[in-house]
C-alpha positions in Angstrom: 19.0 -18.9 29.6 16.3 -17.9 27.1 15.2 -14.2 26.9 11.8 -13.6 28.4 9.2 -12.6 25.6 8.7 -9.1 25.2 5.5 -7.7 26.3 3.2 -5.7 23.9 0.2 -4.0 25.2 -2.6 -3.3 22.4 -5.1 -0.5 23.3 -8.0 -0.4 20.7 -11.8 -0.4 21.1 -12.2 -2.6 17.9 -12.3 -6.4 19.2 -11.4 -7.4 15.6 -8.1 -5.2 15.8 -7.2 -6.4 19.2 -7.9 -10.2 18.2 -6.2 -9.9 14.9 -3.0 -7.8 16.3 -2.6 -10.2 19.1 -2.5 -13.2 17.0 0.0 -11.7 14.7 2.4 -10.5 17.6 1.9 -14.1 19.4 3.2 -15.6 16.2 6.1 -13.6 16.0 7.1 -14.7 19.9 5.8 -11.6 21.5 3.5 -11.8 24.7 0.4 -9.7 24.3 -2.2 -8.0 26.6 -5.2 -6.3 25.1 -7.5 -3.5 26.4 -10.7 -2.3 25.0 -10.3 1.0 26.4 -7.9 3.9 27.6 -9.0 3.3 31.0 -8.4 -0.5 31.2 -4.9 0.3 29.9 -4.0 2.8 32.6 -5.1 0.5 35.1 -3.1 -2.7 33.7 0.0 -0.7 32.7 0.1 0.2 36.6 0.3 -3.7 37.3 3.1 -4.6 34.8 4.9 -2.2 32.3 5.3 -3.4 28.8 8.1 -3.3 26.5 5.9 -1.6 23.7 2.3 -0.1 23.4 0.3 -0.2 20.3 -2.4 2.6 20.9 -5.3 3.5 19.1 -6.0 7.3 18.9 -10.0 7.3 18.4 -11.6 5.6 21.2 -14.8 6.3 23.2 -13.9 7.9 26.7 -9.9 8.5 26.8 -8.6 8.8 23.3 -4.9 7.8 22.5 -3.7 11.2 22.7 -5.4 11.5 26.2 -3.5 8.6 27.3 -0.2 10.0 25.8 -0.9 12.8 28.0 -1.4 10.8 31.0 1.8 8.8 30.5 4.9 10.6 31.7 7.3 10.0 29.3 10.1 10.5 31.3 8.9 7.9 33.7 7.1 5.8 31.1 10.0 4.2 28.9 7.8 1.8 26.8 7.8 3.1 23.1 4.3 3.9 21.9 3.1 3.3 18.6 -0.1 5.1 17.5 -2.5 3.8 15.2 -5.6 5.3 13.5 -7.8 5.1 10.6 -8.5 8.9 10.5 -5.0 10.3 10.9 -3.9 13.4 9.6 -0.7 15.6 9.7 -1.5 17.7 12.8 -2.7 14.6 14.7 0.6 12.8 13.8 2.8 15.7 15.0 0.4 15.9 18.3 1.3 12.2 19.0 4.9 12.3 18.4 5.2 15.6 20.4 3.2 13.7 23.2 5.7 10.9 23.2 4.8 8.5 20.4 7.7 7.1 18.5 5.6 6.0 15.4 2.2 6.9 13.9 0.5 4.3 11.5 -2.8 4.9 9.6 -4.9 1.8 9.2 -5.4 -0.4 7.2 -1.4 -0.7 7.8 1.1 -3.3 6.3 1.4 -6.1 9.0 5.2 -6.5 8.0 5.7 -2.7 8.4 3.9 -2.7 12.0 6.2 -5.6 13.0 9.3 -3.9 11.8 8.1 -0.7 13.6 7.6 -2.7 16.9 11.0 -4.4 16.5 12.8 -1.2 15.7 10.7 0.6 18.9 11.6 -2.3 21.3 15.6 -2.1 20.2 15.7 1.5 20.4 13.5 2.2 23.7 15.5 4.4 26.2 17.4 6.0 23.3 14.5 8.2 21.8 15.1 11.6 23.5 14.1 15.2 21.9 17.3 16.6 20.1 18.2 20.0 19.1 20.0 18.5 16.1 19.1 15.5 14.1 21.1 13.2 11.8 21.2 14.6 8.1 20.5 18.2 9.2 23.4 19.6 7.5 22.2 18.2 4.3 19.2 20.5 4.0 18.9 23.8 2.2 17.9 26.8 4.1 14.4 26.7 2.3 14.2 22.9 3.1 14.9 23.7 6.8 12.1 26.3 6.7 9.7 23.9 5.2 10.5 21.1 7.6 9.8 23.5 10.5 6.5 24.2 8.9 5.7 20.4 8.7 6.9 19.6 12.5 4.7 22.4 13.7 1.6 20.7 12.1 1.1 23.0 9.0 -0.4 21.4 5.9 1.0 22.0 2.5 -1.2 25.2 1.6 -0.5 26.7 5.3 3.3 26.2 4.9 3.1 27.9 1.4 1.2 30.8 2.8 3.7 31.1 5.7 6.9 31.0 3.5 5.2 32.9 0.5 5.6 30.0 -1.8 3.2 27.7 -3.8 1.8 24.5 -2.3 3.4 22.6 -4.9 6.8 24.2 -4.1 6.3 23.1 -0.6 5.4 19.6 -1.7 8.3 19.6 -3.6 10.6 20.6 -0.8 8.8 18.1 1.6 9.7 15.1 -0.9 13.4 16.2 -1.2 13.5 16.5 2.7 12.2 13.2 2.9 14.7 11.7 0.6 17.7 13.1 1.9 16.7 12.1 5.5 15.7 8.5 4.4 12.0 9.1 5.7 9.5 6.9 3.9 6.7 8.4 5.6 5.5 11.3 7.8 5.8 9.3 11.0 9.4 8.6 9.9 10.3 12.0 9.4 9.0 13.2 12.5 10.6 10.4 14.7 13.9 11.3 13.0 13.6 15.0 14.0 12.3 14.4 17.4 14.7 11.4 18.3 17.9 12.9 16.8 18.5 9.4 15.0 18.8 9.2 11.1 
């Protein structure tokens, strides 16, 4: 018996993004439902739970971060991938802390988005905050301090001030941390730390 198509909810006030993502995901065999506002999504998700959500951060009315706060991640198991055209480190940290499994900046690579959707669905139910994470033992003490600053949402200059080192040194440590943990992006790094998966 064939497996039912996975349902993806896309929440974005930009009709062009809704249409484009809908076409791409349907071509990959997913069932897609689009919502032009956070309120419409909240009503829709109450009717049928999706297997994954792609959620824009900047929308009129309820923002993506507001939606993440409304969803109780202990009762809402579907992974949420946050997308934005105006992302920064503190926003990425806040999104992941609020339950998002990933954070992508527009314009994003379609193949990367599809890969993230597949990974998120495959791992759903297993992404739980963890005191430790794979690869933690490979970090030096200084790298662990820098990582703590990054996870707290500090920019390089702020982390440098807190740690008494130069911003360039913070950047070098951040790159070393990402290489050791196999993170290509900040979202990868946050996902590794918060999920406990390498």
